N, C-alpha and C positions, 0 to 999 in steps of 0.2 A: 651476360645478362639474359634472363629468361624471356622466351616468347610468351606474351601475356594473352592466353586464350580467353580469359574472362572479358577482354575487350573485343577481340576479333571474332570470337565464337561463344557468346555468353551462355548458350544452352548446352555447351559441352559438359558432360558429367563424368564420362569415362574416356581415358586416352592412355597411350603408351608413350614413354619418354625415357630419357637417360638422366641419371643423377650426375650433375656436373661438379659438385663439391659437398663434402661433409665436414662440418665444423663442430667441435665439442668445446663449449665455453660455459663456465659457471654451472657445471653439472647439467647443461642442456645440450641436446643434439640437434643441430640445425642442418637442413638439407636444402640445396639449390637444385633446380631442375632445368633441363633444356627448354621444355615447354610446360607451362603451368596454367591450370584453370582455377587454382585456389586463389580467391580474392583476399588480399591482405587487409587487415583492419585499417580503416581510415575514412575520413569524410562523413563521420556519423554512422557508418555501416560496419557491423562486426565482421570478422573474418570468416572464411569458409572453414569447415572441418571435413574429415573424411579419412582416406587411407592412401599411403604410398607403399606399394609392394606389400600390401596387407598390414602395414604398420600404422597405428593410429596417429593422425595429425592433430596436435594439441593446440597449436597457435600458428598464425601466419602474419608476417609483417614485412614491410618494405623499407629498405635502408640503402641509400646511395643508388637508387634505381634498380636494386636487386631484390628479388622476392625470397624471403627465408621461411622455411617450413620447419617448425619445431615438432619433432616426432618422439614417440614414447621409447624407442630403442634404435640402435644403430642398424641401418640396412646392411644386408650381406651382399646384395646384388646391385649392380649399377644400372641395369636395364629393368625398369619397373612398370607395373600397371598401376594407374592412379584412378581414384574415384572420389568425387566430392559428395557430401551429404546433400542430395538434390532438394530434399524437402526443406532443409534449412536455407539453401541458396534461393530457391524460388520464393520462400517467405520473405527473404530480404529484398528480392527484386520487386515483389508486389508492393511492399511497404515503402521502398525508396521511391519508386515511381509514383505511388499514391501520395507520398509527401510532396513531391514536385507539383502534382496536379492540385492538391489541397492548398498549397501555398499560393499557387497562381490564382485560384478562385478567391481566396481571402483578399488578395490585392484587387482583383477584378470587381468584386462586389462591395468591399468596405475599406479598401486602401489599407488593409491590415498586413503589414510586412512581417515575414518570418525572421526572427533573430536567433533562433536556436532549434536544434533537431536532435532527437535521441531515439534510436531504434532499440527498444528493450525486448526482453524475452516474453513479457506479458502484453503491455500496451506500448504504442509508439506515440511520441509527443512532438509537437512543435510549439515554440514560444512565439506569440504574436505581440507586436509592439502596439497594443491597445489595452486600455484599462479593463474592458469587459466586453462581452458579447451577449445579446439577449437570446432567449430560446427561439424566438422567431428568426433572428439572424443566423443562428446555428442550423436551423432547419433549412433555410434558404441556401446556405453554403453546402450542406450535405446533398440537397437535391441537385444543385448545379454540378457538383463533382460527379455524381453518379450518372447524370445525363451525358457528361463527357466520356465516362467509361462505356456507356451503351453505344456512343457514337464510334467506338473502336478506332480512335485517332492513332495515326502512325507515330511511332517514336523513333527518332533518328539520333545517332551519335556520330560525331565527327570532330576533327581537330582543326583549330585555327591558330594563327600567330597573333602576337600582340598588336601588330599593325592592322589586323583584320577585325579587331574588337568592335569598331564603329559600324561594321556591316551586320552585326547581330544585336537585336534588342534584348540584351541580357537583363534578367531580373536583378542581378547583383554583380558588380564588377569583381573579378577574381583577384587573388593575391599573387598568383604566379604570373610570370612575364611571357614565356614562350610555350608553345605546344599546349594550348588551352583546349581541353576536351569539353565539347558542348553536348548537352542532352536536350533535344528539341522535341516538344510535344506539339505536333503540327498545328500552327495557328493559335496556340494557347500559351506556351511557356518555352523560354530559352534560358537554360542555366548552365553555368560552368560546374562540372561535376565529374568525379572520378569513380563513381559507384557503378554497380551493375543494375540494369533495368530491363523490363519486359519490352517486347517489340511493338505492342499495340495496347492502348488503354484498356481494351476489353479483357486483357489478361490479368488486370488488377482484380477483376471479379466484381467486387463491390467495396465501398468504403463506408464505415459506420462510425460516426462521432459518438464518443462515450460520455465525456464530462469535461468541464473546465475548472481551473483553479488559479488563484493569484500567484504570481511568481515575480517578485521584485518589480512591481509596477506594470508587468506584462501579464498576458493571459496565456496560460499553458493549456493546450488543447490535446486531449487524449483521443486516439482513434485506432481502429483495426481495419485491415484489408483482407480481401480474398479468403483463403483457406482458414486463416486465423479468425476472421470475422464470422465465417460460417460455423466454426466450432463453438464460438462464443454464443451465437444464436441458438445452436442446438442445446447447449448447456442451459441457457436461460429458458428455453421452451420446456425443457425437461423439468426444471424447478417450478415453473409456473403451472404446468400440467399436474405435477404432484400436489401442489398447494390446492389447486382447483378440485382435485380428487378428494382431498381431505375435507374440503367444505361441501362435497357432493354438489358441485355447481359447475357451470361453464367458466372458461377463462375470463370472459367479459364481465362476469359478476363477482370476480375475486375481490376487487377493491371495495365493492359495496359490502361484501361480507366482512372484510377486515375492518371497515369503518364501524359497522354494527358491533363487531366484537370489541373494538376499542371503547365504544360507548358503554357496553355492558360491563367491561372491565372497570371503567371509571365509577360506575354505579356500585359495583361490588366493593370497590376500594372504600367508597364513602361509607357503606354499610359496615365494613370491617372496622374502620376507624371509630365509628359510633359505638360498636360493640366493645372495642378496646377501652373507650372512655368509660362506658358503663361498668365494665369488669374492673377497671382500675379504681373506680369509686367504691365498688363493693369491697375490694381487697384493702383499700385505704381505711375504710370503716372498721374492718376486722383487726388490722394491725394497730390502729389507734386504741382500740378496746383492749388489746393484749399488751400494751406498752409497759415498760418498766420506768415509772416516773415520766420523764420527758424523752426518754430514749425509745426510739422505734427501730428495732433491729430484726432482720430476717435474711436467710440465705435461700435464694431461689434456684430451682433446677429446671425451670420452664420459661424463664423470662430473659430477654436480652438486656444489655446495658442500657440501650435506648429506652426500653420499656420501664426500667427501674428509675431512670431520670424523670420520666413522665410521672411515675407514681410518687416519687419524692416531692416533686413540685406540687402535686395535688394535695399531699399531706401537709406540706408547709403552709399552703393557703388556708388550712383549717385551724392552725394554732402554732404555738412556739414549741418546736421539737428538735431533737438531735437525732438524725436518721443515719443508720448504718445498713446498707444493702449490699449483697454480693450475688453475682450471677455465675453459676457453674456452666452456663451455655457459652459465655465469652471468657470465663476465668478472670473476671474483673470485679472490683470493689469500689463502692461509692460511700463517702462520708460527707454529710452536709448538715447545716443547721441554720435556724433563724432565731434561736433562743439566746438568752443571756449567758449561755454556758461559757465557762472559761476555756473550753477546748479550742485550740488552734489547729484546725484540720490539716493544713499544709505542713505545719511544723511537726505535728505528730507523725505524719508519714515520713518526713525527712529524717527524723531521729531513729525510726524503727523499721522502715520498709526494707532496707538493704539486708537485714538479718533474716528475712523471710523469702529472699530471692525475687522480690517484686520490683516493678519500676513504675514511677508516677510522681505525683506532686499536686500542689494546689495552693490556695490562699487560706485566709483565716476561716472563711465560712464554708468552703467546699474543697474536697480533694478526691482524686481518683487514682487507682492503681491497677496494673495488669500483672498476671502471673503465668509462669510456664505450664503449670498444671493445677489440677483441682486441689491436691493435697496442700500446696503452698498457700492457695487462696483460703482454704478453710482454717489453716493454722493462724493466718494473719487476721481473719475475721474473728476468731475466738479471742485472740490477743486484744484487739481493739474493743471488742464487746466488754471484756473484763476491765479494760482501762477506763472506759467511759461509764461503765455501769456502777 
């Protein structure tokens, strides 16, 4: 059984040791070590990665109290130098301890108990057994957590037996019976936990709450700690500063400028819609004047299908017509009527559309079709125009 340095010396990143066994199973190479600082996946915390004798460690897991290291190739030497990815480990330590502190504060302030924890590569989440938290409550939680971080509270880890459980005010009773590992944040939290943690709350650096979302009746709370939170702040600041520069204003005035831009955009959209209505009325008048009997037909190369539907509606409001429009912008065709014409739009499409490579359908008074290319569209347009003309 390996000596578990991640418990006895959690800040060990480099060490020398011996390989005690090499197992090849299902095309995987597994190595066990006399001493290991590689934390195995478990308790919501991902495993460590790094190298053993210069060979990449892909995964670490524990089975029957033995730690197995999956490596990328078989080691040639039994005496090896090992190194963990310290940036990854420290990130996990900051977030796991941050989670303990955050969960304790949620109980302290609002009796909101943690029922789930996930340490992801982007954000970290806890699921709280409450239906919701207000913005004011979230701000209160965040302030209190960071106050405890600034207090630099000591964090202790130790093992107790099942008979000693009553001597420790645990936040949640553990499933294991013996050799229960306790992580204690002095005067704040006592949790049974097998993960790696920092030695003082100050090493968490800071904790920033990001957002909440509903999760099966609970509230999922996203947060970041320490180095990851700082990187997120730097990225956010860069984005905000870039936006402020584009507006030629200070960061504090960005929202004011965006609000003004939104109002201007809404006004411009109203003006565009009014111009579209006026343009459609003009086009409708011209098309009606050029109609062949009751048939109004035209192929457009500058109008979308939505525009043609609006135009057709405008023409129908002015009299009884059979309308055939096509849009080369969307490669779509519209046939609609409000006249006493014997043309059944949907039936006409059903009988002939397949021969032209189009797809669509409709009812007696209106039908639509789409085509793979403009050539198919124009062929079908000519066919329908001749058929109804």
